[in-house]
DONUFI-160934 format. One line per 8 residues: their letters; for each residue z negated, y negated, x of C-alpha. Coordinates in steps of 0.02 Angstrom, whole numbers. Layout:
residues N
a = Z/Y/X ~ ...
END
This chain:
residues 648
xxxxxxxx = -2396/-3237/377 ~ -2398/-3455/430 ~ -2418/-3400/616 ~ -2267/-3279/594 ~ -2183/-3386/507 ~ -2190/-3544/633 ~ -2164/-3396/753 ~ -1972/-3385/713
xxxxxxxx = -1850/-3543/704 ~ -1721/-3576/603 ~ -1588/-3499/707 ~ -1690/-3339/711 ~ -1709/-3297/549 ~ -1498/-3330/508 ~ -1496/-3207/668 ~ -1613/-3084/586
xxxxxxxx = -1517/-3100/422 ~ -1344/-3068/508 ~ -1410/-2895/579 ~ -1496/-2833/436 ~ -1307/-2870/347 ~ -1214/-2788/469 ~ -1326/-2641/501 ~ -1327/-2619/317
xxxxxxxx = -1122/-2592/299 ~ -1095/-2513/452 ~ -1205/-2358/334 ~ -1114/-2390/216 ~ -944/-2366/305 ~ -993/-2213/416 ~ -1136/-2108/354 ~ -1087/-2083/170
xxxxxxxx = -1256/-2073/48 ~ -1339/-1931/-20 ~ -1260/-1913/-189 ~ -1109/-1864/-87 ~ -1038/-1680/-70 ~ -1038/-1627/94 ~ -899/-1516/150 ~ -896/-1389/283
xxxxxxxx = -778/-1256/301 ~ -842/-1093/401 ~ -700/-973/468 ~ -832/-835/503 ~ -835/-703/393 ~ -936/-632/274 ~ -1040/-767/263 ~ -1212/-690/251
xxxxxxxx = -1341/-814/151 ~ -1271/-806/-34 ~ -1443/-868/-119 ~ -1327/-1035/-185 ~ -1170/-881/-246 ~ -1160/-862/-418 ~ -1198/-659/-406 ~ -1245/-632/-584
xxxxxxxx = -1161/-488/-693 ~ -989/-560/-803 ~ -1075/-565/-987 ~ -942/-452/-1119 ~ -807/-519/-1187 ~ -836/-634/-1334 ~ -906/-554/-1502 ~ -801/-619/-1622
xxxxxxxx = -669/-497/-1543 ~ -597/-337/-1627 ~ -455/-227/-1541 ~ -357/-127/-1655 ~ -434/-177/-1839 ~ -246/-295/-1868 ~ -151/-209/-1936 ~ -8/-323/-1946
xxxxxxxx = 114/-357/-1804 ~ 241/-511/-1758 ~ 439/-455/-1805 ~ 557/-465/-1678 ~ 477/-474/-1519 ~ 477/-374/-1373 ~ 368/-239/-1391 ~ 276/-126/-1215
xxxxxxxx = 385/14/-1142 ~ 352/121/-1012 ~ 484/244/-917 ~ 495/402/-1027 ~ 466/590/-906 ~ 646/634/-891 ~ 667/443/-805 ~ 777/360/-903
xxxxxxxx = 802/165/-816 ~ 679/30/-902 ~ 787/-120/-930 ~ 683/-219/-944 ~ 655/-189/-749 ~ 796/-207/-704 ~ 846/-390/-806 ~ 836/-496/-663
xxxxxxxx = 932/-622/-733 ~ 796/-658/-870 ~ 723/-825/-859 ~ 550/-836/-806 ~ 454/-904/-989 ~ 368/-1061/-984 ~ 197/-981/-1045 ~ 111/-1145/-1071
xxxxxxxx = 266/-1204/-1200 ~ 292/-1016/-1272 ~ 281/-990/-1455 ~ 227/-829/-1450 ~ 162/-761/-1269 ~ 274/-638/-1201 ~ 199/-463/-1231 ~ 140/-334/-1098
xxxxxxxx = 308/-174/-1008 ~ 247/-46/-921 ~ 396/-24/-828 ~ 319/150/-700 ~ 171/236/-718 ~ 81/374/-640 ~ -89/407/-621 ~ -170/267/-510
xxxxxxxx = 31/164/-491 ~ 68/41/-627 ~ 178/-66/-635 ~ 190/-229/-789 ~ 273/-351/-850 ~ 151/-507/-906 ~ -10/-416/-902 ~ -162/-559/-923
xxxxxxxx = -345/-573/-883 ~ -481/-653/-946 ~ -654/-656/-940 ~ -630/-521/-806 ~ -536/-390/-923 ~ -358/-362/-917 ~ -273/-371/-1078 ~ -82/-254/-1113
xxxxxxxx = -44/-382/-1244 ~ 44/-261/-1398 ~ 70/-220/-1557 ~ -99/-118/-1617 ~ 33/16/-1681 ~ 79/47/-1502 ~ -80/67/-1420 ~ -91/274/-1435
xxxxxxxx = 117/274/-1336 ~ 47/215/-1195 ~ -28/304/-1039 ~ -224/315/-1033 ~ -326/157/-958 ~ -425/302/-891 ~ -263/342/-773 ~ -225/163/-728
xxxxxxxx = -406/85/-698 ~ -568/147/-652 ~ -727/42/-644 ~ -687/36/-468 ~ -877/80/-445 ~ -921/218/-244 ~ -838/377/-286 ~ -952/542/-248
xxxxxxxx = -911/695/-322 ~ -1047/699/-453 ~ -1012/736/-637 ~ -1127/577/-677 ~ -1014/458/-557 ~ -854/542/-614 ~ -898/483/-789 ~ -969/304/-745
xxxxxxxx = -813/276/-680 ~ -709/301/-843 ~ -665/109/-885 ~ -740/6/-1041 ~ -645/-133/-1126 ~ -725/-223/-1022 ~ -626/-176/-883 ~ -449/-175/-968
xxxxxxxx = -411/-177/-1141 ~ -274/-175/-1283 ~ -273/-376/-1371 ~ -129/-364/-1529 ~ -7/-534/-1518 ~ -76/-576/-1681 ~ -258/-595/-1588 ~ -196/-655/-1431
xxxxxxxx = -132/-831/-1522 ~ -293/-849/-1587 ~ -379/-849/-1405 ~ -241/-926/-1297 ~ -113/-996/-1414 ~ -90/-1171/-1466 ~ 4/-1280/-1592 ~ 179/-1273/-1473
xxxxxxxx = 276/-1365/-1575 ~ 139/-1492/-1601 ~ 132/-1549/-1430 ~ -32/-1408/-1430 ~ 1/-1271/-1246 ~ -35/-1098/-1245 ~ -203/-1097/-1124 ~ -115/-962/-1029
xxxxxxxx = -62/-981/-838 ~ 23/-906/-736 ~ 25/-821/-564 ~ 189/-848/-481 ~ 290/-692/-423 ~ 248/-533/-387 ~ 67/-464/-385 ~ -29/-294/-296
xxxxxxxx = -191/-285/-388 ~ -298/-196/-270 ~ -440/-110/-388 ~ -541/-21/-258 ~ -697/-52/-187 ~ -697/-73/7 ~ -802/109/25 ~ -610/185/72
xxxxxxxx = -529/6/130 ~ -599/7/301 ~ -546/142/372 ~ -369/115/421 ~ -299/288/404 ~ -346/277/190 ~ -287/81/205 ~ -106/80/278
xxxxxxxx = -78/288/259 ~ -116/292/83 ~ -162/146/14 ~ -8/65/51 ~ 90/197/94 ~ 69/237/-92 ~ 89/51/-167 ~ 241/21/-66
xxxxxxxx = 319/195/-114 ~ 299/136/-326 ~ 347/-47/-303 ~ 531/4/-176 ~ 547/160/-281 ~ 523/78/-486 ~ 676/-46/-444 ~ 812/79/-334
xxxxxxxx = 939/154/-458 ~ 901/341/-505 ~ 1002/462/-444 ~ 980/640/-508 ~ 1053/715/-378 ~ 894/711/-269 ~ 790/747/-402 ~ 709/922/-309
xxxxxxxx = 753/1091/-383 ~ 608/1192/-436 ~ 697/1356/-449 ~ 742/1336/-279 ~ 571/1256/-209 ~ 500/1293/-50 ~ 337/1369/-128 ~ 407/1450/-266
xxxxxxxx = 295/1457/-409 ~ 190/1368/-336 ~ 98/1505/-245 ~ 31/1414/-109 ~ -98/1273/-188 ~ -94/1154/-41 ~ 103/1172/4 ~ 157/970/-35
xxxxxxxx = 265/913/-27 ~ 387/1048/-20 ~ 601/1046/16 ~ 566/887/131 ~ 683/990/295 ~ 822/1065/155 ~ 984/961/136 ~ 1002/861/8
xxxxxxxx = 1104/709/-33 ~ 960/620/-32 ~ 987/461/83 ~ 1016/447/260 ~ 1012/254/265 ~ 869/182/347 ~ 889/-11/323 ~ 903/-41/146
xxxxxxxx = 964/-219/173 ~ 1141/-297/204 ~ 1230/-254/350 ~ 1254/-424/418 ~ 1099/-497/327 ~ 937/-548/399 ~ 767/-429/384 ~ 654/-463/239
xxxxxxxx = 531/-362/194 ~ 498/-441/31 ~ 681/-429/-36 ~ 772/-283/89 ~ 835/-206/-63 ~ 1020/-252/-110 ~ 1073/-179/-264 ~ 1262/-167/-376
xxxxxxxx = 1251/-185/-561 ~ 1394/-92/-614 ~ 1510/-240/-618 ~ 1499/-239/-429 ~ 1401/-397/-418 ~ 1274/-397/-298 ~ 1098/-437/-327 ~ 906/-404/-264
xxxxxxxx = 820/-271/-304 ~ 672/-253/-258 ~ 539/-404/-295 ~ 479/-476/-148 ~ 253/-456/-162 ~ 191/-617/-124 ~ 3/-580/-135 ~ -122/-440/-145
xxxxxxxx = -275/-459/-200 ~ -434/-343/-166 ~ -513/-359/-352 ~ -673/-285/-294 ~ -690/-275/-80 ~ -729/-436/-1 ~ -620/-515/159 ~ -726/-383/271
xxxxxxxx = -718/-249/151 ~ -539/-215/192 ~ -553/-232/386 ~ -584/-85/492 ~ -690/-87/641 ~ -549/-71/771 ~ -436/-223/702 ~ -288/-98/622
xxxxxxxx = -276/-160/459 ~ -293/-321/492 ~ -156/-319/598 ~ -51/-202/538 ~ -60/-296/352 ~ -5/-468/462 ~ 128/-377/543 ~ 216/-273/397
xxxxxxxx = 162/-445/266 ~ 167/-622/367 ~ 219/-682/222 ~ 107/-610/95 ~ -51/-716/28 ~ -214/-599/18 ~ -349/-641/-93 ~ -495/-535/-118
xxxxxxxx = -673/-514/-217 ~ -741/-686/-217 ~ -541/-745/-265 ~ -532/-652/-395 ~ -702/-690/-442 ~ -656/-883/-456 ~ -514/-824/-568 ~ -604/-753/-696
xxxxxxxx = -758/-892/-714 ~ -596/-1019/-746 ~ -570/-923/-895 ~ -723/-915/-965 ~ -737/-1018/-1117 ~ -847/-1171/-1161 ~ -986/-1146/-1251 ~ -912/-1321/-1371
xxxxxxxx = -748/-1255/-1370 ~ -701/-1187/-1541 ~ -533/-1156/-1629 ~ -503/-1184/-1812 ~ -544/-1075/-1883 ~ -748/-1062/-1775 ~ -669/-933/-1615 ~ -707/-989/-1459
xxxxxxxx = -524/-1041/-1371 ~ -520/-974/-1203 ~ -400/-948/-1078 ~ -305/-821/-994 ~ -221/-784/-819 ~ -48/-724/-849 ~ 28/-595/-697 ~ 221/-599/-755
xxxxxxxx = 259/-438/-644 ~ 115/-323/-560 ~ 70/-171/-491 ~ -96/-97/-519 ~ -165/22/-395 ~ -329/130/-406 ~ -399/240/-323 ~ -511/335/-477
xxxxxxxx = -358/324/-573 ~ -245/447/-471 ~ -384/569/-433 ~ -362/607/-634 ~ -229/717/-604 ~ -189/881/-478 ~ -31/806/-361 ~ -200/672/-293
xxxxxxxx = -367/785/-334 ~ -309/956/-284 ~ -153/989/-216 ~ -159/855/-116 ~ -297/747/-101 ~ -220/613/-37 ~ -200/444/-200 ~ 5/406/-113
xxxxxxxx = 57/570/-148 ~ 65/512/-365 ~ 181/380/-314 ~ 269/475/-165 ~ 318/630/-313 ~ 356/518/-466 ~ 472/433/-385 ~ 563/597/-290
xxxxxxxx = 576/667/-455 ~ 631/518/-545 ~ 758/511/-406 ~ 717/345/-361 ~ 625/405/-172 ~ 760/317/-53 ~ 763/414/115 ~ 681/563/79
xxxxxxxx = 708/675/207 ~ 679/485/343 ~ 536/419/251 ~ 712/287/206 ~ 589/206/87 ~ 462/159/222 ~ 572/97/376 ~ 582/-84/309
xxxxxxxx = 360/-82/350 ~ 373/36/500 ~ 513/-98/579 ~ 430/-250/529 ~ 233/-157/621 ~ 366/-112/796 ~ 441/-273/802 ~ 288/-374/782
xxxxxxxx = 207/-248/928 ~ 370/-290/1035 ~ 444/-121/1022 ~ 616/-198/999 ~ 774/-232/890 ~ 786/-49/841 ~ 925/-99/710 ~ 1068/-82/837
xxxxxxxx = 1013/115/871 ~ 990/132/655 ~ 1162/67/624 ~ 1241/195/754 ~ 1142/361/665 ~ 1185/285/496 ~ 1382/279/535 ~ 1361/442/622
xxxxxxxx = 1260/515/456 ~ 1424/452/345 ~ 1364/293/242 ~ 1212/261/132 ~ 1158/350/-6 ~ 1234/267/-161 ~ 1395/273/-82 ~ 1403/471/-58
xxxxxxxx = 1339/507/-243 ~ 1459/383/-309 ~ 1589/488/-235 ~ 1553/607/-344 ~ 1439/742/-350 ~ 1536/901/-278 ~ 1543/822/-161 ~ 1373/740/-128
xxxxxxxx = 1316/877/-106 ~ 1463/951/13 ~ 1441/1043/174 ~ 1508/891/255 ~ 1336/781/186 ~ 1223/908/277 ~ 1226/839/436 ~ 1087/828/557
xxxxxxxx = 988/699/590 ~ 991/635/779 ~ 911/660/938 ~ 820/542/1072 ~ 912/539/1233 ~ 735/561/1321 ~ 598/623/1194 ~ 436/569/1219
xxxxxxxx = 275/706/1197 ~ 126/578/1160 ~ -62/668/1141 ~ -207/551/1095 ~ -335/590/1177 ~ -502/589/1074 ~ -609/631/1255 ~ -644/440/1248
xxxxxxxx = -744/467/1090 ~ -913/522/1015 ~ -815/649/910 ~ -685/738/837 ~ -640/787/1017 ~ -615/930/1127 ~ -725/1013/1249 ~ -685/954/1428
xxxxxxxx = -603/1136/1473 ~ -490/1123/1293 ~ -427/955/1339 ~ -399/1015/1513 ~ -315/1150/1472 ~ -197/1059/1325 ~ -131/944/1496 ~ -122/1083/1599
xxxxxxxx = -14/1147/1501 ~ 120/1025/1415 ~ 118/942/1620 ~ 186/1138/1665 ~ 325/1129/1513 ~ 384/979/1599 ~ 395/1029/1769 ~ 473/1193/1689
xxxxxxxx = 620/1117/1572 ~ 634/973/1701 ~ 686/1108/1812 ~ 812/1186/1690 ~ 905/1032/1660 ~ 915/1019/1855 ~ 985/1193/1887 ~ 1103/1142/1705
xxxxxxxx = 1216/993/1748 ~ 1289/996/1592 ~ 1107/960/1503 ~ 1068/839/1615 ~ 913/727/1597 ~ 918/746/1389 ~ 871/916/1421 ~ 686/866/1497
xxxxxxxx = 533/752/1416 ~ 433/623/1453 ~ 231/701/1429 ~ 103/564/1415 ~ -96/556/1345 ~ -136/414/1280 ~ -305/333/1277 ~ -315/206/1130
xxxxxxxx = -475/122/1177 ~ -385/105/1353 ~ -248/0/1274 ~ -204/-133/1161 ~ -125/-151/984 ~ 43/-183/1037 ~ 18/-57/1158 ~ -30/103/1070
xxxxxxxx = 115/57/958 ~ 239/36/1083 ~ 195/210/1141 ~ 205/269/961 ~ 377/166/933 ~ 455/298/1070 ~ 348/451/1010 ~ 467/595/938
xxxxxxxx = 291/731/952 ~ 126/676/902 ~ -38/795/970 ~ -199/744/922 ~ -353/813/876 ~ -400/785/691 ~ -440/597/677 ~ -415/414/613
xxxxxxxx = -270/394/774 ~ -145/498/712 ~ -129/360/567 ~ -9/324/694 ~ 111/459/653 ~ 151/337/501 ~ 247/242/638 ~ 348/388/725
xxxxxxxx = 552/348/735 ~ 633/468/617 ~ 731/616/743 ~ 771/787/693 ~ 601/845/834 ~ 517/733/741 ~ 329/818/728 ~ 161/801/696
xxxxxxxx = 44/947/788 ~ -157/920/720 ~ -286/1008/816 ~ -431/1083/682 ~ -605/1157/710 ~ -541/1347/689 ~ -552/1401/501 ~ -547/1204/456
xxxxxxxx = -386/1094/404 ~ -360/939/265 ~ -205/847/200 ~ -232/677/277 ~ -95/690/399 ~ -18/836/383 ~ 45/770/191 ~ 101/615/270
xxxxxxxx = 205/680/387 ~ 264/798/259 ~ 306/648/166 ~ 393/563/296 ~ 498/717/326 ~ 391/769/486 ~ 377/967/550 ~ 175/953/538
xxxxxxxx = 76/1101/611 ~ -106/1175/597 ~ -177/1216/733 ~ -341/1337/762 ~ -371/1352/953 ~ -220/1521/976 ~ -144/1511/822 ~ -47/1397/725
xxxxxxxx = -1/1349/522 ~ 133/1256/451 ~ 231/1256/288 ~ 256/1339/162 ~ 86/1436/223 ~ -32/1286/257 ~ -208/1350/247 ~ -340/1294/108
xxxxxxxx = -410/1114/131 ~ -600/1165/224 ~ -720/1106/304 ~ -846/1224/387 ~ -976/1170/539 ~ -911/1116/701 ~ -740/1015/602 ~ -821/833/678
xxxxxxxx = -911/872/821 ~ -848/861/981 ~ -840/1034/1019 ~ -655/1080/989 ~ -564/1215/1084 ~ -411/1240/1089 ~ -288/1356/1186 ~ -137/1223/1276
xxxxxxxx = -12/1354/1303 ~ -10/1389/1117 ~ 10/1207/1078 ~ 150/1207/1235 ~ 218/1344/1144 ~ 241/1236/992 ~ 312/1057/1091 ~ 451/1201/1187
xxxxxxxx = 512/1292/1030 ~ 529/1105/933 ~ 631/1026/1082 ~ 732/1179/1104 ~ 787/1207/918 ~ 836/1021/871 ~ 943/1050/987 ~ 1002/1177/952
END
C-alpha cells in the first residue's frame, strides 16, 4: 500500500475522484435504482404468463349483510319500477331533462329503476356493483314485484345441456342481489351534511354489461347476429315511443294458434303500419350511431331519444375471448361503434378489487365501509337467462328473439319490414367497408314509401292502415345474386358435383333472363341480374362486405359466412337461400333473415321449405360434413321465382 501511494501524484488522485463522482452522478440520472418500478407496455394479447396475476376466487360479501331483514323503507323516494306487460311507458325512460345525481353528495342514494326487461335483457337506471355483486337498490317490500333474478343474470359458466349444468348457471346472491336503502346507506353512505362523501363512484354515460363467457363470443354469428343484434334491438326499442297500431294481432297470425312450433318470427311480410324509415336521425343531421334517434315530445320539442352506448364491458371474457379467428368480430366492433370503449374481464376484476373494503375500515356501528360503482344507465345481457323462456329455449334457440319479440309486442320495433332499427348499424359497417354513402338512395326510397312511421300513425289510425299505406319495398335496379362458396373449407360444404350443378344452373338462368330482356325492350337491363361466386377466404373483409352491400339474394350452405346477411340492403326481393344436409335444420340464419324482413328458404337437395312450413330443428349425421348434396336447378328455380315475383 505504501508503494502504491507513491506511484500516484496528487493530480492523479484528484482526477480519479472526479471520475468516480461523474460516474455516480451519471448512474443516478440515467439508470433507475432497483427500488423503482419498471413500467412495460405490451400490446400483445393474451398475456400468457399469469404467475403474478391474482386469480384467487372472489370472497363472499361481508357476513353482516342480511338482505330483506329490514322491513323499513325510506319515505318519499323513487321506487323501483318495471314496465308492465301492457307496454305502458315508463316515465323514467323518457325523462331526459333530469339532472344527473351528484352521487357522492347525494343525501340519499338513488334507487334502481328497471326500465324494460325480457329474459336475458334488462335496462336499469342506477345499478350498483360492489365486491363483484350487482345490486338492485330498492325497498324490501318491492323485491317480490321485480323480475326473477335468474331471468336477468347467471353465473356465467360455460353452458351445456345437462341438468347439473343448468342448475349450476342459476345465479347466487353473490352474483346479483337486492339491497335496501338503509343497508346501502350503512355500507356506502357518508354524512353528507357534515362533508363526508358517499363511497359511491359513477361510471358516467351508458354501459352494456355482457355477462357471457367466451364460449359463444368467439363466433362471428353469435357475436354479431345474436349478441349485438339482440342488444341493439332492445336498446333502440326501449327509447322508442310505443305505437299500438304496429303490434301484431295473434288472431291473424301466419302461424295461427302456434300450430308450427318452429314458425317464428310470424307475419314479417304482412302489410301493416310499420315504419318504412331506414335512417332514424334528423333529415339534415349528420349520421351518429350513438345518438341517431330524434324523438318529438308532446309539446313539439325535439330531443335525442336514444342515449349513446359509451362502453361495453365483457365481465367474463378476456380481450381475446370475444375475437373470432378471421377477425370479423373486432372489425364489426370498430366499424359499427368506433367511439365505444371496450373493457374486459381483467378490467372488471380491477373494478371488483377497487370496491373491496379495506380490512381496517369501519363505520361508527362497527361495520366495514366499502365502496360501490354506480351505473346511471346500463343494459345487462345474459345468454343463459335468455334461454329460461320458450322463445329462445324452444321456439328459436336464438337469444336475440327475446329482445325482438318483446319490442315488437310492445309496438316499439321500428322498421319491422326493413330492419329499420338495425339500419344505423348496417349502414355504419357498409360505409366503413367503402360501399359508399347509401343515404341518397335510401332517402329516395323513403320518399316513395310515404315518410316516417310517426308521421303516418299520428295522422289517424284508420289512414295508417289504409291501402294507400300498403306500399311495396323498392327494387334494386340490377339485382345481385351471391353464392357464398365453402368449397375451400374443411366442412359444411357441397359435394364437388353439387357445387358445379349449382353454378351451372345459375349461369343458365342468368343467360335465359338476359335473353328475355333483349327480346323485351321495355324490360331493359332491369330484367336481368348479376351472379357472383364469392370465396370469402380469398377476399378482404372490405371486399366481402362490398359484395354483400349490393346483394339481393344470398345463397350458401349452413355456416358462418351467412352471417353477412345482416348487412344486406332491404329490398322487395331480399332473400336468403340456405342449403342444409337433407333432413337438417337450424334457426340461426332462418330466424335472423326473417327478423330483418327477408324471405328464407331451407333447401334439402331437390326440395325446400319456407315460412310458415319450417321443418323441425334437426342435426342429422352429415350436417357438419363436406358432402352436402344440392340439386342446382332447384336453387335456380327459387331464385327465378323471387326475381319475377318481386317485379309483379
